[in-house]
N, C-alpha and C positions, 0 to 999 in steps of 0.2 A: 361761403367759398364760391367763387365764380369759375365754373368749369369752362364756360364759353370764353370768358375774358382772357384766360391764361393760354388758350390754344393759339398756336402760331398759324400764320397765313402764308402759304407759299405763293410767291409772285411769279406768274408765268413770264416767258420771254417776250410775249406780245404786249405786255403792260409795263409802264414805268410809274413808280410811286415817289412823290416828293413830300417832304414835311417841313414847313417853315411857318413860324409865328402861329402855332396852334391850328394850322390848316393843312389837311391831308388832300393832296391832289393826285388823282389817278388818271393816266392818259394811255389810250390804246385804240387802234382801229379808227383814227380820226375823231375820237370822242374824248372829252375831258369832263371829269366829275370832281367836285370839291366838297369837303365837309369840314366845318369848323368844330374843334373840340373845346371843352371847357378848360379853364386855367388849371394847370397842375398836371394834366394828363400828358403823357409823352409817348411818342411813337419811335421805335427803333427799327431800322432797316439794315440788315446785315446778311450777306450771302443769299440774296433772293428770298429772305424770310422777313415778314412784317410782324412786329409784336407791339401790342398796346400795353402801356404801363400806367397804373393808377397812382395818384399821389399818396393816399392813405387808405385805411380800412373802414372809413365811415360808410354807413348804410347807403347813402346816396351815390357815393363814388363806386361802390361795389356794383350797384345797378347800372350805372353809366358805363362801367368797364366792359361788361358784356354787350351792351348796346353799341358802343363805338367799335368794338371788334366785329360785330355782326354787320354793321353798316359798311365798314371798310372792306370786309369780305364780299359783300354784295356789290360794292362799287367795282372791285376787281373783276368779279364775274360779269358784271354788266358791260364793261368796256372790252372784254375779250370774247365772250360768247354772245352777248346781246340777249334780247328777250325772245323766248320761244314758248309757244303754247302747244302742248302735246295732247291730242285727243285719243282716248282709249275707248275702243268699241268692243 
């Protein structure tokens, strides 16, 4: 069971997400990131929430399900907040 893959991603107002031909495109703050997904995977975008759906329950697709969800979340975080390094003393 993929706990990460089933989690939904909230899309902030500063980002726009498009999905066409197995390619997820995230745009925000003059930055555009794209990621190509394997055949069969689907992305649904409804009411500001992104969800990754896998084609079947094979072992490989279960692993890729969580990976694609995490990569999509990181792309959204990257275009809205950017990279930051925090030093703790």
